C-alpha positions in Angstrom: 0.0 0.0 0.0 1.5 3.4 -1.0 2.3 5.8 1.8 1.8 9.5 1.8 4.8 11.8 1.6 4.7 12.9 5.2 8.1 14.6 5.3 7.0 16.7 2.3 3.7 17.5 4.0 5.5 18.5 7.2 7.8 20.9 5.4 4.8 22.4 3.5 3.3 23.2 6.8 6.4 24.1 8.9 8.0 26.4 6.3 5.2 29.0 5.8 4.2 28.9 9.5 7.8 29.7 10.6 8.2 32.4 7.9 5.0 34.2 8.9 5.7 33.9 12.7 9.2 35.2 12.2 7.9 38.1 10.0 5.3 39.0 12.6 8.0 38.8 15.4 10.3 41.2 13.4 7.4 43.5 12.8 6.7 43.7 16.5 10.3 44.2 17.8 12.0 45.9 14.9 9.2 47.5 12.8 10.4 45.3 9.9 10.3 45.9 6.9 9.2 49.5 7.3 12.3 50.2 9.4 14.5 49.9 6.3 13.0 53.2 5.1 14.8 55.0 8.0 18.3 56.4 7.9 20.9 53.6 8.3 22.3 55.0 11.7 18.7 54.9 13.1 18.2 51.3 11.9 21.5 50.2 13.5 20.5 52.0 16.8 17.2 50.2 16.9 18.9 46.9 16.1 21.3 47.4 19.0 18.3 48.2 21.3 16.6 44.9 20.4 19.6 42.8 19.4 18.7 39.4 20.9 15.1 39.4 19.6 16.0 40.7 16.1 18.9 38.2 15.7 16.6 35.4 16.9 13.8 36.2 14.5 16.1 36.8 11.5 17.7 33.4 12.2 14.3 31.8 12.2 13.3 33.6 9.0 16.5 32.5 7.3 16.1 28.9 8.4 12.5 28.9 7.1 13.6 30.4 3.8 16.4 27.7 3.5 13.7 25.0 4.1 12.6 25.7 0.6 15.6 23.7 -0.7 14.7 20.3 0.8 11.0 21.1 0.1 11.8 21.7 -3.6 13.7 18.5 -3.7 10.9 16.5 -2.1 8.2 18.1 -4.2 10.3 17.1 -7.2 9.6 13.5 -6.4 5.9 14.0 -7.1 6.6 14.2 -10.8 9.4 12.9 -13.0 9.1 15.4 -15.8 11.9 17.7 -17.0 9.7 20.6 -15.9 9.7 19.4 -12.3 13.5 18.8 -12.5 14.1 22.4 -13.5 11.7 23.5 -10.8 13.9 21.6 -8.2 17.0 23.5 -9.2 15.2 26.9 -9.1 13.7 26.1 -5.7 17.1 25.3 -4.2 18.6 28.5 -5.7 15.7 30.5 -4.3 16.3 29.1 -0.9 20.0 29.8 -1.0 19.8 33.4 -2.2 17.1 34.4 0.3 18.9 32.7 3.2 22.1 34.5 2.3 20.3 37.8 2.2 18.7 37.3 5.6 21.7 35.8 7.4 23.5 39.1 7.1 21.4 40.3 10.0 22.5 37.8 12.6 26.1 37.3 11.2 27.3 40.7 10.0 25.1 43.4 11.4 25.8 43.0 15.1 29.5 44.0 14.7 28.5 46.9 12.4 25.9 48.2 14.9 28.5 48.1 17.7 31.0 50.0 15.5 28.4 52.6 14.5 27.5 53.2 18.1 31.2 53.8 19.0 32.2 55.8 16.0 29.0 57.8 15.3 26.8 58.3 12.2 29.8 58.9 10.0 31.3 55.5 10.7 32.5 53.4 7.8 30.3 50.7 9.4 27.2 52.6 8.4 28.3 52.7 4.7 29.1 49.0 4.9 25.7 48.3 6.3 24.1 50.2 3.5 26.2 48.4 0.9 25.3 45.0 2.3 21.6 46.0 2.3 21.9 46.9 -1.4 23.8 43.8 -2.5 22.8 41.0 -0.2 19.4 42.4 0.7 17.8 44.2 -2.3 19.7 42.6 -5.2 20.2 39.1 -4.0 17.8 38.1 -1.3 14.8 40.2 -2.5 15.0 40.8 -6.3 16.6 37.5 -7.3 14.8 35.7 -4.5 11.4 37.0 -5.8 12.2 35.9 -9.3 13.4 32.5 -8.4 10.5 31.8 -6.0 8.0 32.9 -8.6 9.7 30.7 -11.3 9.8 27.7 -9.0 6.1 28.1 -8.2 5.2 28.4 -11.8 7.1 25.3 -12.9 5.7 23.2 -10.1 2.2 24.3 -11.2 3.1 23.4 -14.8 4.4 20.0 -13.8 1.3 19.1 -11.7 -1.4 20.7 -13.8 -2.8 17.4 -14.9 -2.8 15.7 -11.5 -3.9 18.5 -9.1 -7.2 20.6 -9.1 -7.4 23.5 -11.5 -8.2 26.0 -8.7 -5.0 25.0 -6.9 -2.9 25.4 -10.0 -4.6 28.8 -10.8 -3.9 30.0 -7.3 -0.2 29.0 -7.7 0.1 31.0 -10.9 -1.5 34.0 -9.2 0.9 33.8 -6.3 3.9 33.6 -8.7 2.8 36.6 -10.7 2.3 38.7 -7.5 5.6 37.7 -6.0 7.4 38.4 -9.3 6.1 42.0 -9.2 8.6 42.4 -6.3 11.4 42.8 -8.8 9.8 46.2 -9.7 9.9 47.5 -6.2 13.3 49.3 -6.6 11.7 51.3 -9.4 9.2 52.8 -6.9 6.3 51.8 -9.1 2.9 52.1 -7.2 1.4 49.1 -5.6 4.2 46.7 -6.4 5.3 46.3 -2.8 1.7 45.7 -1.7 1.2 43.1 -4.5 4.4 41.4 -3.5 3.5 41.3 0.2 0.0 39.9 -0.6 1.5 37.5 -3.0 3.6 36.0 -0.2 0.6 35.7 2.0 -1.3 33.9 -0.7 1.8 31.7 -1.4 1.9 30.7 2.3 -1.7 29.7 2.0 -1.0 27.8 -1.2 1.8 25.8 0.5 -0.6 24.9 3.3 -3.3 23.9 0.7 -0.6 21.8 -1.0 -0.1 19.9 2.2 -3.8 19.4 2.6 -4.2 18.0 -0.9 -1.3 15.6 -0.4 -2.9 14.5 2.9 -6.4 14.0 1.6 -6.2 13.1 -2.2 -6.7 9.5 -3.2 -3.5 7.5 -3.3 -2.6 5.7 -6.6 -3.1 1.9 -6.4 0.1 -0.1 -6.0 1.2 -2.0 -9.0 0.6 -5.8 -8.8 3.5 -7.9 -7.7 
């Protein structure tokens, strides 16, 4: 008798739950992501004031983002098409770039915040913090992360379109399109940040629905011995 892919189901539940809990935690203690609109010295000062909580939540957020890598590999086992194989590569890449972007906060920012507090707003540490934010944050973790996550979701939907319900596949395409709009955020186009944010909320729901479908859908009959 075939068994359900329980490790895949567990990751489909744990990853979005951890992502959203960490995001809410950062919003409560660090006013994230709105705090990033403040001057860099102010961001570093607020970071120092709430260091332990901010580092903890960013670590949880990075681990949750990194969980997309094993999740993409396990979902890849649901279909043996070339489309799903390409999706697996993109999912692992999306996990890595987003985790790298997020891990700058617990690994690099604490030392920069301490230097800025000692040396003042003109400290080279402030410039380094801004540079890391532009390269590891905006360019890598966000822009490339949005693109890769949207591409992974789209290819998974393409690979599973014949075996999963149309409403589920359509929701996946919608999430991917809204997340992909995040690449336009640096251009300050209206509503792109809101669409991207809502896209990630829908994407989290899509992952949970994915877990539900894997738990409840009929299992294929085992081949006769």
